[in-house]
C-alpha positions in Angstrom: -39.6 -35.6 150.0 -39.3 -38.9 147.5 -37.7 -36.0 145.0 -35.4 -34.4 147.6 -34.3 -38.6 148.6 -33.1 -39.8 145.7 -31.2 -36.6 144.6 -29.7 -37.1 148.9 -29.6 -40.6 147.5 -27.1 -40.2 144.2 -25.0 -37.2 145.9 -24.2 -39.6 148.7 -22.9 -41.8 145.9 -21.0 -39.2 144.1 -19.4 -38.6 147.0 -19.1 -42.4 147.8 -17.4 -42.0 144.2 -14.9 -39.7 144.6 -13.5 -40.9 148.4 -13.2 -44.3 146.7 -11.1 -42.8 143.7 -8.8 -40.3 146.2 -8.1 -43.0 147.9 -6.9 -45.1 144.9 -4.9 -41.5 143.7 -3.2 -41.1 147.3 -2.4 -44.5 148.4 0.8 -46.4 146.8 1.4 -49.7 147.0 3.9 -50.7 149.5 7.4 -51.9 147.5 9.3 -55.1 148.1 12.0 -54.8 149.5 14.8 -54.4 146.9 19.0 -54.6 146.5 20.6 -54.8 150.0 24.1 -54.6 150.9 26.5 -52.0 149.4 24.5 -50.4 146.9 21.7 -50.2 149.2 24.4 -48.9 152.1 26.4 -46.2 149.3 22.6 -44.8 148.0 22.1 -44.1 152.4 26.2 -42.2 152.3 24.8 -40.6 149.1 21.4 -39.2 151.0 23.5 -38.2 154.1 26.2 -36.3 152.6 23.7 -34.1 150.5 22.1 -32.5 154.0 25.8 -33.1 155.6 25.6 -35.5 158.2 28.3 -34.6 159.2 27.3 -31.5 160.4 24.7 -32.3 161.9 26.7 -34.4 164.2 28.2 -31.1 165.4 25.5 -30.2 165.8 25.1 -30.4 170.0 22.0 -28.0 170.8 18.7 -27.3 167.8 15.0 -25.3 168.9 12.2 -25.7 166.8 8.8 -25.2 166.5 7.0 -28.5 165.4 3.7 -27.9 162.6 1.0 -25.9 164.3 3.3 -23.8 166.2 2.1 -25.0 169.8 4.9 -27.6 170.2 8.2 -26.3 171.2 11.3 -28.0 171.4 15.0 -27.2 172.8 16.9 -30.4 172.0 20.7 -30.8 174.7 21.7 -33.6 171.6 24.9 -34.0 173.7 22.8 -34.7 176.8 20.1 -36.1 175.0 17.9 -33.9 176.8 15.0 -32.2 175.0 12.4 -29.1 176.7 9.7 -29.7 175.3 5.9 -27.6 175.7 2.3 -27.4 174.6 0.0 -25.0 175.8 0.7 -24.9 179.6 2.3 -27.9 179.5 6.4 -28.3 180.1 8.6 -31.6 180.3 11.7 -31.5 180.8 12.5 -35.3 179.6 15.7 -37.1 179.5 15.2 -39.0 177.1 17.5 -42.2 177.0 15.6 -42.8 180.4 12.1 -41.5 179.4 11.7 -39.7 182.3 11.7 -36.3 183.6 9.9 -33.5 185.3 6.4 -32.0 184.2 5.0 -28.3 185.2 1.6 -27.1 184.2 1.8 -23.5 184.7 4.7 -23.2 186.4 3.9 -25.1 188.8 5.5 -29.0 188.9 3.2 -31.9 188.6 4.1 -35.3 190.8 2.2 -38.3 190.4 -0.2 -39.9 187.5 -0.5 -36.6 186.6 3.7 -36.6 185.8 3.3 -39.5 184.4 1.1 -38.8 181.2 3.0 -35.4 180.6 6.4 -37.2 180.7 5.0 -40.0 178.5 3.0 -36.9 176.3 6.1 -35.6 175.8 8.3 -38.1 175.0 6.3 -40.0 172.7 6.3 -35.8 171.0 10.0 -35.4 171.2 9.8 -38.7 169.0 7.7 -37.8 166.5 8.8 -34.3 165.6 12.8 -35.0 166.3 11.6 -37.2 163.4 10.1 -35.1 161.0 12.7 -32.5 162.0 16.1 -34.4 160.6 15.4 -38.7 160.3 17.9 -39.1 157.7 21.2 -39.5 160.4 19.2 -42.6 161.2 19.7 -44.3 158.3 22.2 -46.6 159.6 20.8 -47.3 163.5 19.9 -50.5 164.7 16.9 -52.4 163.3 16.6 -50.7 159.6 17.2 -52.2 156.5 18.2 -50.4 153.5 17.2 -51.4 150.0 17.7 -49.9 147.1 13.7 -50.5 144.5 13.4 -48.3 141.1 10.9 -46.1 140.9 9.8 -44.6 137.5 13.2 -45.6 136.2 15.8 -44.1 138.6 17.0 -45.5 142.0 14.8 -45.1 145.3 16.0 -45.6 149.0 13.6 -48.2 150.7 14.3 -47.9 154.5 12.3 -50.7 157.0 12.3 -49.9 160.8 12.2 -53.0 162.9 13.0 -51.4 166.5 13.3 -48.3 167.8 11.3 -45.3 168.1 7.4 -46.1 169.7 5.7 -47.9 166.4 8.8 -50.0 165.0 8.0 -52.0 161.9 6.7 -48.5 160.0 8.6 -48.3 156.7 9.7 -45.6 154.3 10.3 -45.2 150.7 12.7 -41.9 149.9 12.1 -40.5 146.5 15.7 -38.2 145.8 16.7 -35.7 143.1 19.4 -35.9 140.8 21.4 -34.5 144.0 20.3 -37.6 146.3 18.6 -35.1 148.3 14.8 -36.1 149.2 12.7 -34.4 147.0 9.1 -36.8 148.8 9.0 -40.2 150.9 5.5 -42.2 150.5 5.2 -44.1 154.4 3.9 -47.6 155.1 3.1 -46.0 159.0 1.0 -47.4 161.5 -0.7 -44.5 162.0 -1.8 -43.6 159.0 -5.0 -45.2 157.5 -3.7 -44.7 153.9 0.1 -46.7 153.3 1.8 -45.1 150.7 0.5 -42.1 151.5 3.3 -40.0 149.7 4.7 -36.3 150.6 7.4 -33.7 149.4 10.3 -32.4 151.5 11.1 -29.0 150.8 11.9 -25.8 152.6 15.8 -26.8 152.9 17.9 -24.6 155.3 20.7 -24.2 156.7 22.0 -24.5 160.2 25.3 -22.5 161.5 26.7 -26.0 161.7 26.4 -26.4 158.2 23.1 -28.8 158.4 20.8 -28.7 156.6 17.0 -29.1 157.4 13.4 -29.5 156.0 10.9 -27.6 157.0 8.2 -27.9 154.7 6.1 -30.9 154.4 3.5 -31.6 151.6 0.7 -34.0 151.7 -2.6 -34.3 149.0 -1.1 -30.4 148.4 -1.3 -28.5 151.4 1.4 -28.6 154.3 0.5 -30.5 157.0 4.1 -30.5 158.5 6.0 -27.4 159.4 9.3 -26.4 160.8 10.0 -23.0 162.5 11.5 -20.5 165.0 14.2 -23.5 163.4 18.1 -23.0 164.6 21.1 -25.0 166.0 24.8 -24.9 167.3 27.5 -26.5 168.4 26.7 -26.6 172.7 23.5 -25.4 174.0 25.3 -22.7 175.5 25.9 -21.1 172.5 22.8 -21.5 171.0 20.9 -20.3 174.8 23.1 -19.0 176.7 22.4 -18.3 180.4 21.2 -20.7 183.2 21.6 -24.1 182.4 17.6 -24.8 180.9 18.1 -28.2 182.1 19.3 -28.2 186.0 16.2 -29.6 187.0 16.9 -32.8 186.2 20.1 -32.9 188.1 
């Protein structure tokens, strides 16, 4: 028994050391704010151009499924309305007002249940739409941009003082030679490991010309995937037929 306990103790020690090594390997220090002003703005504009932010501005509606294949969105960008569904839940959301209508198994719910579902739908929209395309938000109010040097190349460091559900988050964008992101490092409240790096790949072009990344890997595993992606100039072009947001009128 003593020998078994000794072996288990050694195994536990090896596991602890391995976890510490892994933590140190994947953790990147948060950079100091770099050069702000015209240089940072010029780099941010180059990033926007690499994904055709102007075409994204012309994309009036977009549909996608987030990550696990169970979160489905239909976003009317012209009216800033979103239909988000997961399992037997569906929420029609007025994003700007943070209000909406909620349904379970096709039946509308009210009261506390409605409030909880609408709040969950709003948080899902904020998270999932940011993963869909955060790059046109580089010049939002409350955003600070700076250029930092990473391995001798310029990287774009972006800090969000306001907006979303976790203001204060920051991201370091690692760029390819064409200024299109190849990865980012996340300094966000939701992650315990600061500076975790994830890829930006699987780039695809919508019918409007906007360029979207559909796959993100962390630690070699695909952790976020965008599927069933489609966009159009208007909602009626993307989803012909009756207005799916009519109940919000």
